[in-house]
N, C-alpha and C positions, 0 to 999 in steps of 0.2 A: 227545237234545235239540239238540245242536249241528247235526245234520243238518237238523232241522226249522227252526232259525233260518237256516241257510244256504239252505234251500229257499225260505223266506219272503222272505229278502233278495234272492235271485235272481229270484223272481217279481215282487217290487217293482221291481227294476231293469228287468226286461222290460216291465212295465207302463209305467214312465216312458219307456222308449225307444219304446214303441208310441204313447204320447201325443205325444211329440216328433215322431215320423215322421208321425203323423196331422195334427199342427199344420202341419208343413212341407207336407204333401200338400194340406191344405185351402187354405193360402195360395197355393200354386202353382196349384191348380185355379182359385181366385178370380182371381189376376192374369192367368192365361192367358185366362180368359173376359173380363176387363176390357179387355185390349188392343184388340180390335176396337171396343169402345165408345168408348175414348179416341181412336182413329184417326178414327172417325165423327164424334165431337164436334168435332175439329179441322176435318175436311173440311166439316162443316155450319156451322162457326163458332158453335157452341153453347156460349156462356159459362156458361149455367146448369148444364151438366154439371160443369164444373170448380168452380163455386161449391159444388155439392152434395157432390162427392166429397172436397173439402178440409176439413180440420179448421178450427175457428175460429182456431187459432194457427198455421196453415200458414205456412211460410217457403220462399222460393226463393232460392238462392245461385248467382249467375253472375258470373264475372269478379271475384271477391272481394267483391262487393256482395250484401247480403242484403235481400230485400224481404219485407214482411209480406203477408198475404193480399190486403188491399185494393189495395195497390200492384201486386201480381202480376196481379190480375184487371183492373185498369185498363190495364196494358200489353197484356194479352191482348185486351181489347176494342179497344184502339187498332190492334193488328195485324189483327184481324178486320175492322175498319171500313175499313182501307186496302187490304186484299187483295180482288181480284175473284174469286180462286179459291185454294184451299188443297188440297194433297195431302199427307197425313201417313201415315207408316208407321213404327210402333214395333215393336220386337221385344225379347224377353227374352234377355239374355246369361246371367244367373244370378239365382237368388232363394233366400231362406232365411227362416225365421221361428223365433221363440222366444217362446213365450207369446203375448201380444197385440201383438207387434211383428213386422213383416215388412219385409225389405229386398229391393229388386230393382235389379239393374244393367240398364239399358235402353239400346238404341241406337235412334235415330230419325233419319229424314230428313223434313224439312218443306220442301215446295216451295210457293212462293206466286207469284202473278202480281199485280202492282200496275198499275193503270191508268196511262195516260200523264198526266204532270203538265200538259201543254199539248195543245191540239188537234192540233198537228203532231207531237207527240212519240210515241215508241213505248212500249208497255207494258214494264215491267221484271219480270224474274224474279229471285227470291231463293231460295237453297237453304241450309238450315241442316242441318249434320251434327252430331248431338248424342249424347253418351254421358253418361248421368246416373244418379245413385243416388237412388232414391226410398225413403223410409221411410213405411210404412203402419202404422197402429195400429187395433186392433179397438175400435170404439165400439159397445157393445151387441152386436148380431149382425152389424154391418156393418164392413167395412174402409174406412178413410178415409186419404187421403194427408196426412201431417203435415209432410214436408219433401222438397224436391227440391234436389239440388246437382250441379254439374258433376263428373263423374268424369274427364273429359278436357276440355281447352279446346274451346269451340264453334268449329267451322269454318263459315265463311259465304262465299257468293259472291253477287254481284249481277251479273246479265247475264253470268255465266260468269267474272267476275273476282273474285279473292279480296278480301274486305273484312274489316277489323278490327271485330268487333262492339262493341268499346269506343268506337268513333268514332260510333256511332249516337246520335241524340238529343243531340248536342253533348257526348258523353262524352269 
């Protein structure tokens, strides 16, 4: 009887491990396929992608300040309206999931070109080097991003010169 209980317990543990591995594998497969879509949405300045992929209670934390979804989308729209071109490249540093929650550590480089402020002025280039933690949750059959936060301080340059991101928008 003891052998049967040990066998059943061992089988149960293996089944749990298989489900956990499957869950991690499913999330990794999802996020790996999502990265090109995210990059393309930035490059095409497609705010609707970000509105759809974010949960209703999405938050973004940068520089110690947390913005709710509406504020984050407004900032994104402002960036997209100001930029004449965007080139974004995100890559996965690590990812894991447990149950209906997945976390991913991402590195991204976002390059933008801003048109000249005056007729005689030159266009400006801005580069943001980001390392961020994203938390995704499973909503029904779909994964949605619920939060994004800096894993390392944002590095930014404007026309090749370092710029403190907290100084933008009168910060």
